[in-house]
gemmi code that builds the backbone of each chain (N, CA, C; Angstrom):
import gemmi

chains = {
    "A": [
        ("MET", (1.246, -10.167, -13.699), (0.089, -11.029, -13.768), (-1.196, -10.336, -13.435)),
        ("ILE", (-2.170, -10.443, -14.283), (-3.446, -9.665, -13.963), (-4.103, -10.444, -12.733)),
        ("PRO", (-4.912, -9.558, -12.007), (-5.706, -10.187, -10.941), (-6.579, -11.341, -11.287)),
        ("ASN", (-6.591, -12.367, -10.542), (-7.378, -13.609, -10.784), (-8.691, -13.486, -9.992)),
        ("LEU", (-8.612, -13.152, -8.736), (-9.797, -13.241, -7.893), (-9.823, -11.972, -6.971)),
        ("VAL", (-10.868, -11.345, -6.848), (-11.178, -10.256, -5.989), (-12.078, -10.765, -4.871)),
        ("THR", (-11.748, -10.742, -3.695), (-12.549, -11.159, -2.581), (-13.027, -10.028, -1.760)),
        ("VAL", (-14.322, -9.931, -1.582), (-14.903, -8.862, -0.768), (-15.575, -9.546, 0.441)),
        ("ARG", (-15.288, -9.170, 1.619), (-15.976, -9.701, 2.789), (-16.540, -8.539, 3.612)),
        ("TYR", (-17.774, -8.709, 4.076), (-18.388, -7.655, 4.734), (-19.143, -8.218, 5.990)),
        ("ARG", (-18.783, -7.748, 7.254), (-19.422, -8.217, 8.369), (-20.442, -7.309, 8.793)),
        ("ARG", (-21.707, -7.932, 8.938), (-22.759, -7.098, 9.379), (-22.829, -6.901, 10.804)),
        ("HIS", (-23.768, -6.076, 11.314), (-23.947, -5.717, 12.764), (-24.189, -7.027, 13.455)),
        ("ASP", (-24.889, -7.966, 12.932), (-25.197, -9.220, 13.717), (-24.000, -10.150, 13.714)),
        ("GLY", (-22.910, -9.713, 13.112), (-21.676, -10.590, 13.333), (-21.504, -11.618, 12.124)),
        ("ARG", (-22.521, -11.637, 11.190), (-22.346, -12.549, 10.107), (-21.615, -11.976, 8.945)),
        ("TRP", (-20.769, -12.836, 8.357), (-19.937, -12.270, 7.208), (-20.632, -12.555, 5.849)),
        ("LEU", (-20.545, -11.567, 5.036), (-21.115, -11.781, 3.667), (-19.813, -11.729, 2.791)),
        ("ARG", (-19.682, -12.904, 2.022), (-18.465, -13.058, 1.261), (-18.904, -13.029, -0.163)),
        ("LEU", (-18.091, -12.340, -0.968), (-18.281, -12.141, -2.478), (-16.927, -12.488, -3.129)),
        ("TYR", (-17.011, -13.472, -3.939), (-15.731, -13.827, -4.704), (-15.999, -13.430, -6.161)),
        ("VAL", (-15.131, -12.583, -6.700), (-15.357, -12.097, -8.029), (-14.173, -12.571, -8.967)),
        ("PRO", (-14.365, -13.640, -9.738), (-13.364, -13.981, -10.643), (-13.139, -12.966, -11.741)),
        ("VAL", (-11.999, -12.422, -11.834), (-11.829, -11.256, -12.707), (-11.956, -11.518, -14.204)),
        ("LEU", (-11.366, -12.606, -14.612), (-11.332, -12.819, -16.010), (-12.800, -13.090, -16.619)),
        ("PRO", (-13.551, -14.089, -15.975), (-14.870, -14.280, -16.519), (-15.738, -12.940, -16.459)),
        ("VAL", (-15.601, -12.113, -15.458), (-16.344, -10.896, -15.341), (-15.920, -9.934, -16.501)),
        ("VAL", (-14.558, -9.871, -16.776), (-14.121, -8.983, -17.749), (-14.657, -9.448, -19.208)),
        ("LEU", (-14.702, -10.817, -19.382), (-15.303, -11.301, -20.585), (-16.766, -11.012, -20.761)),
        ("VAL", (-17.537, -11.078, -19.661), (-18.923, -10.778, -19.715), (-19.116, -9.362, -20.020)),
        ("LEU", (-18.240, -8.489, -19.334), (-18.512, -6.994, -19.559), (-17.649, -6.467, -20.699)),
        ("SER", (-17.138, -7.316, -21.575), (-16.228, -6.814, -22.527), (-16.876, -5.854, -23.528)),
        ("PRO", (-18.127, -5.934, -23.851), (-18.708, -4.952, -24.790), (-18.654, -3.526, -24.032)),
        ("LEU", (-18.954, -3.466, -22.734), (-18.991, -2.219, -21.998), (-17.505, -1.749, -21.847)),
        ("LEU", (-16.546, -2.755, -21.672), (-15.213, -2.420, -21.525), (-14.657, -1.840, -22.790)),
        ("LEU", (-15.172, -2.267, -23.907), (-14.724, -1.722, -25.267), (-15.222, -0.240, -25.317)),
        ("LEU", (-16.417, -0.024, -24.938), (-16.996, 1.379, -24.978), (-16.153, 2.276, -24.112)),
        ("ALA", (-15.789, 1.784, -22.846), (-14.972, 2.529, -21.880), (-13.614, 2.832, -22.534)),
        ("VAL", (-12.957, 1.927, -23.150), (-11.740, 2.138, -23.780), (-11.806, 3.266, -24.892)),
        ("LEU", (-12.904, 3.104, -25.739), (-13.153, 4.194, -26.705), (-13.278, 5.585, -26.124)),
        ("ALA", (-14.061, 5.673, -25.141), (-14.303, 6.882, -24.369), (-12.980, 7.411, -23.809)),
        ("GLY", (-12.271, 6.522, -23.273), (-10.897, 6.875, -22.696), (-10.029, 7.412, -23.866)),
        ("LEU", (-10.087, 6.799, -25.026), (-9.206, 7.269, -26.084), (-9.600, 8.681, -26.563)),
        ("VAL", (-10.973, 8.891, -26.655), (-11.558, 10.229, -27.003), (-11.013, 11.162, -26.029)),
        ("ALA", (-11.041, 10.862, -24.694), (-10.690, 11.780, -23.684), (-9.166, 12.067, -23.766)),
        ("CYS", (-8.357, 11.157, -24.175), (-6.953, 11.328, -24.284), (-6.681, 12.302, -25.440)),
        ("PHE", (-7.444, 12.185, -26.554), (-7.278, 13.142, -27.640), (-7.738, 14.541, -27.297)),
        ("VAL", (-8.880, 14.589, -26.526), (-9.365, 16.008, -26.104), (-8.384, 16.656, -25.243)),
        ("PHE", (-7.789, 15.846, -24.225), (-6.927, 16.534, -23.279), (-5.432, 16.375, -23.620)),
        ("ARG", (-5.193, 15.924, -24.866), (-3.833, 15.871, -25.354), (-2.882, 14.988, -24.546)),
        ("VAL", (-3.366, 13.821, -24.164), (-2.594, 12.905, -23.415), (-2.306, 11.763, -24.361)),
        ("SER", (-1.008, 11.221, -24.236), (-0.781, 10.083, -25.093), (-1.544, 8.851, -24.913)),
        ("PRO", (-2.371, 8.400, -25.873), (-3.234, 7.304, -25.533), (-2.358, 5.988, -25.320)),
        ("VAL", (-1.226, 5.921, -26.028), (-0.439, 4.685, -25.739), (0.019, 4.666, -24.344)),
        ("GLY", (0.562, 5.796, -23.860), (0.994, 5.912, -22.545), (-0.046, 5.649, -21.502)),
        ("ALA", (-1.296, 6.168, -21.770), (-2.439, 5.944, -20.857), (-2.751, 4.520, -20.838)),
        ("LEU", (-2.788, 3.836, -21.964), (-3.142, 2.397, -21.931), (-2.029, 1.578, -21.183)),
        ("ARG", (-0.721, 1.883, -21.445), (0.326, 1.190, -20.811), (0.243, 1.441, -19.271)),
        ("GLY", (-0.064, 2.775, -18.944), (-0.068, 3.014, -17.556), (-1.239, 2.258, -16.873)),
        ("ALA", (-2.402, 2.227, -17.568), (-3.580, 1.503, -16.908), (-3.222, 0.017, -16.836)),
        ("GLY", (-2.524, -0.505, -17.861), (-2.132, -1.935, -17.792), (-1.159, -2.276, -16.660)),
        ("GLN", (-0.249, -1.317, -16.446), (0.757, -1.516, -15.380), (0.064, -1.499, -14.018)),
        ("LEU", (-0.920, -0.614, -13.951), (-1.698, -0.568, -12.633), (-2.423, -1.799, -12.431)),
        ("LEU", (-3.060, -2.395, -13.472), (-3.834, -3.537, -13.392), (-2.951, -4.739, -12.998)),
        ("TRP", (-1.693, -4.760, -13.599), (-0.706, -5.874, -13.413), (-0.233, -5.826, -11.908)),
        ("ALA", (-0.078, -4.597, -11.426), (0.398, -4.469, -10.060), (-0.548, -4.736, -8.884)),
        ("LEU", (-1.842, -4.871, -9.269), (-2.972, -4.977, -8.259), (-2.770, -6.291, -7.347)),
        ("PRO", (-2.415, -7.436, -7.897), (-2.419, -8.613, -7.043), (-1.621, -8.306, -5.795)),
        ("GLY", (-2.071, -8.837, -4.687), (-1.421, -8.638, -3.460), (-2.020, -7.459, -2.609)),
        ("THR", (-2.851, -6.705, -3.247), (-3.482, -5.528, -2.464), (-4.394, -6.082, -1.475)),
        ("ARG", (-4.480, -5.581, -0.273), (-5.399, -6.117, 0.832), (-5.772, -4.806, 1.545)),
        ("ILE", (-7.150, -4.609, 1.753), (-7.619, -3.501, 2.499), (-8.614, -3.985, 3.525)),
        ("GLU", (-8.422, -3.624, 4.701), (-9.189, -4.184, 5.774), (-9.628, -3.062, 6.663)),
        ("ILE", (-10.947, -2.968, 6.973), (-11.448, -1.822, 7.824), (-12.372, -2.314, 8.810)),
        ("HIS", (-12.090, -2.342, 10.059), (-13.044, -2.753, 11.117), (-13.406, -1.537, 11.873)),
        ("ASP", (-14.696, -1.430, 12.101), (-15.220, -0.356, 13.026), (-16.337, -0.933, 13.845)),
        ("GLY", (-15.886, -1.300, 15.060), (-16.808, -1.919, 15.958), (-17.222, -3.349, 15.410)),
        ("GLN", (-18.572, -3.489, 15.327), (-19.063, -4.797, 14.774), (-18.961, -4.964, 13.256)),
        ("THR", (-18.862, -3.792, 12.537), (-18.865, -3.790, 11.190), (-17.372, -3.873, 10.660)),
        ("ALA", (-17.319, -4.657, 9.553), (-16.010, -4.728, 8.968), (-16.034, -4.971, 7.500)),
        ("VAL", (-15.122, -4.502, 6.711), (-14.987, -4.785, 5.283), (-13.576, -5.205, 4.930)),
        ("ARG", (-13.432, -6.287, 4.280), (-12.143, -6.709, 3.852), (-12.127, -6.883, 2.290)),
        ("LEU", (-11.139, -6.414, 1.742), (-10.996, -6.498, 0.195), (-9.569, -7.027, -0.140)),
        ("SER", (-9.614, -8.151, -0.841), (-8.184, -8.577, -1.188), (-8.256, -8.980, -2.718)),
        ("VAL", (-7.046, -8.717, -3.311), (-6.929, -9.025, -4.731), (-5.873, -9.981, -4.855)),
        ("ARG", (-6.181, -11.038, -5.503), (-5.169, -12.209, -5.712), (-4.890, -12.411, -7.150)),
    ],
    "B": [
        ("MET", (22.035, -2.227, 16.401), (20.888, -3.090, 16.771), (19.873, -3.182, 15.529)),
        ("ASN", (19.576, -4.412, 15.235), (18.717, -4.548, 14.004), (17.321, -4.335, 14.346)),
        ("GLU", (16.439, -4.212, 13.411), (15.128, -3.918, 13.499), (14.272, -4.832, 14.373)),
        ("GLN", (14.556, -6.216, 14.040), (13.751, -7.168, 14.737), (14.047, -7.178, 16.244)),
        ("ARG", (15.323, -7.059, 16.557), (15.726, -7.041, 17.996), (15.106, -5.808, 18.664)),
        ("ARG", (15.079, -4.730, 18.024), (14.490, -3.490, 18.493), (13.071, -3.695, 18.794)),
        ("GLN", (12.301, -4.416, 17.886), (10.865, -4.591, 18.003), (10.683, -5.431, 19.280)),
        ("ILE", (11.543, -6.469, 19.521), (11.376, -7.411, 20.660), (11.564, -6.561, 21.976)),
        ("LEU", (12.531, -5.760, 21.993), (12.788, -4.959, 23.122), (11.655, -3.926, 23.417)),
        ("GLN", (11.083, -3.475, 22.275), (9.959, -2.572, 22.458), (8.765, -3.264, 23.037)),
        ("MET", (8.501, -4.449, 22.514), (7.370, -5.240, 23.109), (7.574, -5.587, 24.518)),
        ("LEU", (8.833, -5.850, 24.888), (9.117, -6.121, 26.298), (8.919, -4.792, 27.192)),
        ("ALA", (9.355, -3.660, 26.628), (9.088, -2.371, 27.310), (7.606, -2.046, 27.472)),
        ("GLU", (6.892, -2.498, 26.499), (5.427, -2.137, 26.528), (4.694, -3.189, 27.445)),
        ("GLY", (5.333, -4.187, 27.801), (4.724, -5.206, 28.614), (3.935, -6.263, 27.860)),
        ("LYS", (4.126, -6.250, 26.597), (3.334, -7.204, 25.760), (3.878, -8.620, 25.880)),
        ("ILE", (5.204, -8.727, 26.129), (5.766, -10.014, 26.413), (6.593, -10.022, 27.725)),
        ("THR", (6.925, -11.156, 28.237), (7.622, -11.276, 29.512), (9.122, -11.247, 29.088)),
        ("ALA", (10.043, -11.043, 30.143), (11.495, -11.061, 29.885), (11.927, -12.480, 29.315)),
        ("ASP", (11.305, -13.534, 29.843), (11.674, -14.832, 29.376), (11.287, -15.004, 27.861)),
        ("GLU", (10.192, -14.509, 27.461), (9.642, -14.648, 26.168), (10.653, -13.792, 25.237)),
        ("ALA", (10.975, -12.617, 25.743), (11.946, -11.710, 24.932), (13.273, -12.475, 24.732)),
        ("GLU", (13.841, -13.127, 25.808), (15.095, -13.764, 25.690), (15.014, -14.983, 24.681)),
        ("ARG", (13.833, -15.637, 24.665), (13.670, -16.746, 23.827), (13.684, -16.294, 22.382)),
        ("LEU", (12.912, -15.177, 22.163), (12.835, -14.532, 20.844), (14.170, -14.093, 20.282)),
        ("ILE", (14.971, -13.516, 21.292), (16.302, -12.907, 20.800), (17.224, -14.141, 20.496)),
        ("ASP", (17.082, -15.197, 21.297), (17.856, -16.374, 20.964), (17.594, -16.973, 19.628)),
        ("ALA", (16.248, -17.045, 19.403), (15.789, -17.603, 18.140), (16.317, -16.833, 16.952)),
        ("LEU", (16.275, -15.430, 17.229), (16.705, -14.479, 16.222), (18.248, -14.705, 15.877)),
        ("GLU", (18.990, -14.936, 16.924), (20.436, -15.091, 16.802), (20.708, -16.424, 16.005)),
        ("ARG", (19.905, -17.427, 16.389), (20.038, -18.773, 15.653), (19.814, -18.606, 14.218)),
        ("GLU", (18.733, -17.770, 13.986), (18.261, -17.560, 12.591), (19.327, -16.696, 11.710)),
        ("GLN", (19.905, -15.670, 12.405), (20.869, -14.844, 11.811), (22.158, -14.823, 12.489)),
        ("PRO", (22.948, -15.873, 12.398), (24.256, -15.988, 13.071), (25.130, -14.854, 12.627)),
        ("GLU", (25.898, -14.363, 13.538), (26.931, -13.226, 13.240), (27.857, -13.694, 12.305)),
        ("SER", (27.954, -12.891, 11.266), (28.908, -13.285, 10.238), (30.423, -12.927, 10.610)),
        ("PRO", (31.355, -13.738, 10.260), (32.643, -13.462, 10.709), (33.146, -12.217, 10.064)),
        ("SER", (34.143, -11.575, 10.691), (34.585, -10.301, 10.209), (35.114, -10.430, 8.804)),
        ("GLY", (34.837, -9.515, 8.010), (35.318, -9.537, 6.595), (34.353, -10.227, 5.680)),
        ("ALA", (33.508, -11.057, 6.174), (32.511, -11.814, 5.361), (31.471, -10.863, 4.986)),
        ("THR", (31.033, -11.046, 3.736), (29.944, -10.098, 3.260), (28.596, -10.627, 3.810)),
        ("ALA", (27.772, -9.777, 4.328), (26.485, -10.074, 4.810), (25.536, -10.411, 3.613)),
        ("ARG", (24.548, -11.346, 3.935), (23.586, -11.697, 2.908), (22.727, -10.506, 2.684)),
        ("PRO", (22.387, -10.145, 1.376), (21.601, -9.023, 1.078), (20.150, -9.145, 1.565)),
        ("LYS", (19.638, -8.097, 2.146), (18.327, -8.221, 2.678), (17.295, -8.297, 1.575)),
        ("PRO", (16.287, -9.155, 1.679), (15.332, -9.207, 0.480), (14.567, -7.876, 0.420)),
        ("ARG", (14.224, -7.413, -0.710), (13.618, -6.121, -0.948), (12.165, -6.285, -0.605)),
        ("PRO", (11.633, -5.286, 0.157), (10.205, -5.478, 0.506), (9.404, -5.256, -0.730)),
        ("LYS", (8.251, -5.902, -0.655), (7.276, -5.833, -1.766), (6.034, -5.000, -1.457)),
        ("TYR", (5.713, -4.794, -0.274), (4.493, -4.164, 0.040), (4.660, -2.960, 1.020)),
        ("LEU", (3.796, -1.949, 0.837), (3.810, -0.864, 1.912), (2.463, -1.153, 2.783)),
        ("ARG", (2.818, -1.173, 4.046), (1.603, -1.484, 5.015), (1.310, -0.225, 5.855)),
        ("VAL", (0.138, 0.014, 5.868), (-0.450, 1.073, 6.859), (-1.361, 0.507, 7.747)),
        ("LEU", (-1.087, 0.566, 9.056), (-1.770, -0.068, 10.090), (-2.335, 1.026, 11.046)),
        ("VAL", (-3.593, 1.165, 11.263), (-4.124, 2.044, 12.201), (-5.014, 1.408, 13.088)),
        ("VAL", (-4.720, 1.366, 14.406), (-5.503, 0.802, 15.415), (-6.059, 1.870, 16.347)),
        ("GLU", (-7.375, 1.869, 16.525), (-8.026, 2.992, 17.259), (-8.597, 2.275, 18.410)),
        ("ASN", (-8.450, 2.949, 19.503), (-9.055, 2.394, 20.820), (-8.705, 0.904, 21.080)),
        ("PRO", (-7.242, 0.652, 21.074), (-6.877, -0.787, 21.147), (-7.449, -1.509, 22.263)),
        ("GLY", (-7.488, -1.013, 23.491), (-8.018, -1.794, 24.619), (-9.455, -1.658, 24.950)),
        ("GLY", (-10.130, -0.952, 23.985), (-11.528, -0.597, 24.297), (-12.510, -1.733, 23.832)),
        ("ASP", (-13.829, -1.462, 24.057), (-14.808, -2.416, 23.695), (-14.980, -2.657, 22.230)),
        ("GLU", (-14.842, -1.536, 21.471), (-15.081, -1.679, 20.065), (-13.941, -0.986, 19.370)),
        ("PRO", (-12.725, -1.862, 19.249), (-11.658, -1.313, 18.575), (-11.796, -1.120, 17.142)),
        ("GLY", (-11.270, -0.085, 16.537), (-11.275, 0.173, 15.064), (-9.943, -0.172, 14.512)),
        ("LEU", (-9.906, -0.701, 13.252), (-8.778, -1.065, 12.643), (-8.757, -0.751, 11.156)),
        ("VAL", (-7.671, -0.183, 10.674), (-7.519, -0.037, 9.287), (-6.205, -0.715, 8.903)),
        ("ASN", (-6.278, -1.714, 7.963), (-5.043, -2.432, 7.677), (-4.989, -2.476, 6.154)),
        ("VAL", (-4.044, -1.691, 5.582), (-3.913, -1.543, 4.201), (-2.525, -2.064, 3.676)),
        ("ARG", (-2.603, -2.991, 2.688), (-1.272, -3.470, 2.206), (-1.328, -3.194, 0.723)),
        ("VAL", (-0.342, -2.426, 0.265), (-0.342, -1.983, -1.151), (0.974, -2.413, -1.739)),
        ("PRO", (0.927, -3.162, -2.862), (2.255, -3.522, -3.484), (3.096, -2.270, -3.943)),
        ("LEU", (4.386, -2.279, -3.689), (5.140, -1.134, -4.106), (5.090, -0.859, -5.623)),
        ("ASN", (4.844, -2.014, -6.366), (4.786, -1.790, -7.786), (3.548, -1.049, -8.196)),
        ("LEU", (2.447, -1.138, -7.390), (1.244, -0.355, -7.641), (1.587, 1.205, -7.460)),
        ("LEU", (2.392, 1.479, -6.470), (2.752, 2.869, -6.308), (3.535, 3.348, -7.499)),
        ("ARG", (4.544, 2.484, -8.011), (5.313, 2.863, -9.142), (4.289, 3.145, -10.379)),
        ("ALA", (3.425, 2.138, -10.555), (2.526, 2.251, -11.660), (1.660, 3.493, -11.577)),
        ("GLY", (1.314, 3.882, -10.424), (0.528, 5.193, -10.206), (1.316, 6.419, -10.524)),
        ("VAL", (2.643, 6.264, -10.200), (3.519, 7.349, -10.425), (3.655, 7.582, -11.946)),
        ("ARG", (3.841, 6.490, -12.622), (4.049, 6.528, -14.126), (2.739, 7.099, -14.711)),
        ("LEU", (1.599, 6.651, -14.173), (0.356, 7.180, -14.756), (0.121, 8.648, -14.419)),
        ("ALA", (0.531, 9.077, -13.219), (0.422, 10.417, -12.927), (1.410, 11.394, -13.757)),
        ("SER", (2.378, 10.725, -14.362), (3.221, 11.516, -15.210), (2.539, 11.968, -16.525)),
        ("LEU", (1.374, 11.300, -16.833), (0.739, 11.617, -18.062), (-0.115, 12.840, -17.831)),
        ("ILE", (-0.379, 13.354, -16.687), (-1.128, 14.567, -16.540), (-0.612, 15.746, -17.409)),
        ("PRO", (-1.478, 16.301, -18.186), (-1.073, 17.313, -19.086), (-0.582, 18.597, -18.297)),
        ("PRO", (0.424, 19.289, -18.975), (1.044, 20.478, -18.326), (-0.011, 21.511, -17.834)),
        ("GLN", (-1.012, 21.718, -18.765), (-2.107, 22.795, -18.392), (-2.899, 22.383, -17.170)),
        ("ALA", (-3.055, 20.990, -16.916), (-3.849, 20.632, -15.740), (-2.864, 20.873, -14.519)),
        ("LEU", (-1.569, 20.656, -14.642), (-0.611, 20.748, -13.502), (-0.508, 22.229, -13.147)),
        ("SER", (-0.574, 23.144, -14.203), (-0.466, 24.600, -13.790), (-1.743, 25.076, -13.122)),
        ("ARG", (-2.865, 24.462, -13.516), (-4.137, 24.826, -12.802), (-4.009, 24.294, -11.319)),
        ("VAL", (-3.556, 23.060, -11.199), (-3.394, 22.482, -9.866), (-2.419, 23.387, -9.035)),
        ("ASN", (-1.312, 23.863, -9.651), (-0.289, 24.763, -8.867), (-1.063, 25.967, -8.510)),
        ("ASP", (-1.835, 26.600, -9.390), (-2.566, 27.830, -9.085), (-3.398, 27.641, -7.810)),
        ("GLU", (-4.226, 26.504, -7.907), (-5.065, 26.284, -6.721), (-4.321, 25.963, -5.423)),
        ("LEU", (-3.173, 25.313, -5.585), (-2.426, 24.982, -4.346), (-1.808, 26.389, -3.773)),
        ("SER", (-1.407, 27.252, -4.705), (-0.838, 28.444, -4.176), (-1.976, 29.366, -3.550)),
        ("LYS", (-3.092, 29.223, -4.171), (-4.238, 30.006, -3.590), (-4.525, 29.570, -2.238)),
        ("SER", (-4.337, 28.200, -1.979), (-4.586, 27.671, -0.713), (-3.497, 27.832, 0.268)),
        ("GLY", (-2.322, 28.449, -0.147), (-1.298, 28.670, 0.742), (-0.312, 27.474, 0.770)),
        ("VAL", (-0.294, 26.675, -0.379), (0.682, 25.614, -0.383), (1.406, 25.859, -1.771)),
        ("PRO", (2.572, 26.624, -1.641), (3.242, 26.940, -2.836), (4.126, 25.793, -3.298)),
        ("ILE", (3.549, 24.780, -3.854), (4.412, 23.679, -4.382), (4.170, 23.693, -5.934)),
        ("ASP", (5.366, 23.573, -6.693), (5.258, 23.458, -8.061), (5.445, 22.062, -8.414)),
        ("LEU", (4.286, 21.545, -8.787), (4.193, 20.065, -9.239), (4.911, 19.799, -10.506)),
        ("THR", (5.204, 20.792, -11.280), (5.856, 20.561, -12.538), (7.213, 20.231, -12.332)),
        ("GLU", (7.748, 20.717, -11.250), (9.180, 20.396, -10.801), (9.260, 18.886, -10.311)),
        ("LEU", (8.225, 18.314, -10.007), (8.290, 17.013, -9.406), (8.267, 15.930, -10.595)),
        ("LYS", (9.482, 15.434, -10.837), (9.572, 14.506, -12.043), (9.339, 12.996, -11.608)),
        ("PRO", (8.757, 12.134, -12.485), (8.511, 10.795, -12.101), (9.676, 10.081, -11.560)),
        ("GLN", (10.906, 10.423, -12.085), (12.094, 9.857, -11.699), (12.379, 10.119, -10.191)),
        ("HIS", (12.008, 11.328, -9.754), (12.185, 11.662, -8.325), (11.344, 10.804, -7.414)),
        ("ILE", (10.096, 10.615, -7.846), (9.178, 9.778, -7.021), (9.567, 8.383, -7.133)),
        ("GLU", (10.031, 7.851, -8.256), (10.494, 6.504, -8.263), (11.670, 6.241, -7.307)),
        ("ASP", (12.611, 7.275, -7.322), (13.793, 7.164, -6.327), (13.193, 7.028, -4.924)),
        ("LEU", (12.238, 7.877, -4.702), (11.720, 7.932, -3.389), (11.028, 6.614, -2.923)),
        ("ILE", (10.344, 6.011, -3.937), (9.686, 4.640, -3.610), (10.869, 3.673, -3.417)),
        ("ASP", (11.927, 3.691, -4.206), (13.031, 2.813, -4.003), (13.602, 2.857, -2.702)),
        ("GLN", (13.636, 4.105, -2.066), (14.269, 4.306, -0.749), (13.219, 3.990, 0.410)),
        ("LEU", (12.078, 3.625, 0.057), (11.023, 3.278, 1.076), (11.309, 2.162, 1.926)),
        ("ASP", (12.304, 1.290, 1.508), (12.603, -0.023, 2.072), (12.756, 0.064, 3.582)),
        ("ASP", (13.469, 1.140, 4.019), (13.743, 1.187, 5.486), (12.839, 2.172, 6.167)),
        ("LEU", (11.785, 2.421, 5.545), (10.730, 3.451, 6.178), (10.060, 2.763, 7.322)),
        ("THR", (10.098, 3.396, 8.456), (9.197, 2.973, 9.571), (8.657, 4.131, 10.260)),
        ("VAL", (7.245, 4.180, 10.272), (6.658, 5.388, 10.975), (5.826, 4.792, 12.061)),
        ("ASP", (6.174, 5.168, 13.299), (5.232, 4.657, 14.395), (4.695, 5.935, 15.188)),
        ("VAL", (3.341, 5.964, 15.170), (2.825, 6.979, 16.000), (1.941, 6.398, 17.040)),
        ("ASP", (2.275, 6.642, 18.338), (1.593, 6.149, 19.445), (0.820, 7.275, 20.158)),
        ("ASP", (-0.488, 7.146, 20.045), (-1.335, 8.114, 20.894), (-2.036, 7.431, 21.899)),
        ("ARG", (-2.638, 8.047, 22.839), (-3.304, 7.365, 23.899), (-4.582, 6.462, 23.218)),
        ("ASP", (-5.178, 6.979, 22.258), (-6.375, 6.182, 21.683), (-6.020, 5.577, 20.434)),
        ("THR", (-5.028, 5.972, 19.811), (-4.759, 5.505, 18.343), (-3.292, 5.195, 18.164)),
        ("LYS", (-3.081, 4.131, 17.420), (-1.735, 3.716, 17.093), (-1.555, 3.581, 15.600)),
        ("VAL", (-0.623, 4.320, 15.014), (-0.499, 4.182, 13.496), (0.928, 3.698, 13.191)),
        ("GLN", (0.971, 2.837, 12.224), (2.239, 2.192, 11.811), (2.367, 2.199, 10.308)),
        ("VAL", (3.406, 2.757, 9.738), (3.602, 2.708, 8.327), (4.976, 2.078, 8.078)),
        ("PHE", (5.035, 0.945, 7.395), (6.289, 0.237, 7.099), (6.203, -0.548, 5.779)),
        ("CYS", (7.384, -0.998, 5.353), (7.450, -1.854, 4.205), (7.775, -3.316, 4.625)),
        ("GLU", (7.265, -4.235, 3.953), (7.544, -5.608, 4.383), (7.730, -6.487, 3.028)),
    ],
}
model = gemmi.Model(1)
for chain_id, residues in chains.items():
    chain = gemmi.Chain(chain_id)
    for i, (resn, *xyz) in enumerate(residues, 1):
        res = gemmi.Residue()
        res.name, res.seqid = resn, gemmi.SeqId(i, " ")
        for name, pos in zip(("N", "CA", "C"), xyz):
            atom = gemmi.Atom()
            atom.name, atom.element = name, gemmi.Element(name[0])
            atom.pos, atom.b_iso = gemmi.Position(*pos), 0.0
            res.add_atom(atom)
        chain.add_residue(res)
    model.add_chain(chain)
structure = gemmi.Structure()
structure.add_model(model)
structure.setup_entities()
């Protein structure tokens, strides 16, 4: 399953949390023209470096599929950052 | 001795819980996992899905630091598969640089299957590093 929601939380020095919820699918749809360009650039890079484009696309897809459940949390004194992918 | 019982005893040794609490926890553990009669097959342990890395810096201090990373094991597998696409000429250049730096590792000998086997065996991995100011734990859950 592809990620649905990426949550970024950032705690500032004053202790207040800044929360950012990124719904993946709508963002991907909005950025789809850029994404198409990026895929084309990736395909060109695959041909230049003699990497199988099908394998690269499959690998990138598997990476994307495996992302849900990832959680990264860093606290340093008063500052903190949390990133979770659901 | 199973892992959970060991953790309870470790918490008791570190003074995090009292002897009564440890006894209650062990009792609860025994109720949850009754001893199987001899000859009966034990229930297979569920396979862990995540690799956790936990770093606690200055645990008792004023401003403790914490790094808590949970990575799905499937993400590691996908990364390994993606890394297998690295072209041989790039691998040989990496090998050259590694040997120049005094690390004579031949990455071309490292096959994706080997790394996948390694990830499959990560289930029982537990790394505990206890320093005076820092505590590091790496385990699968």
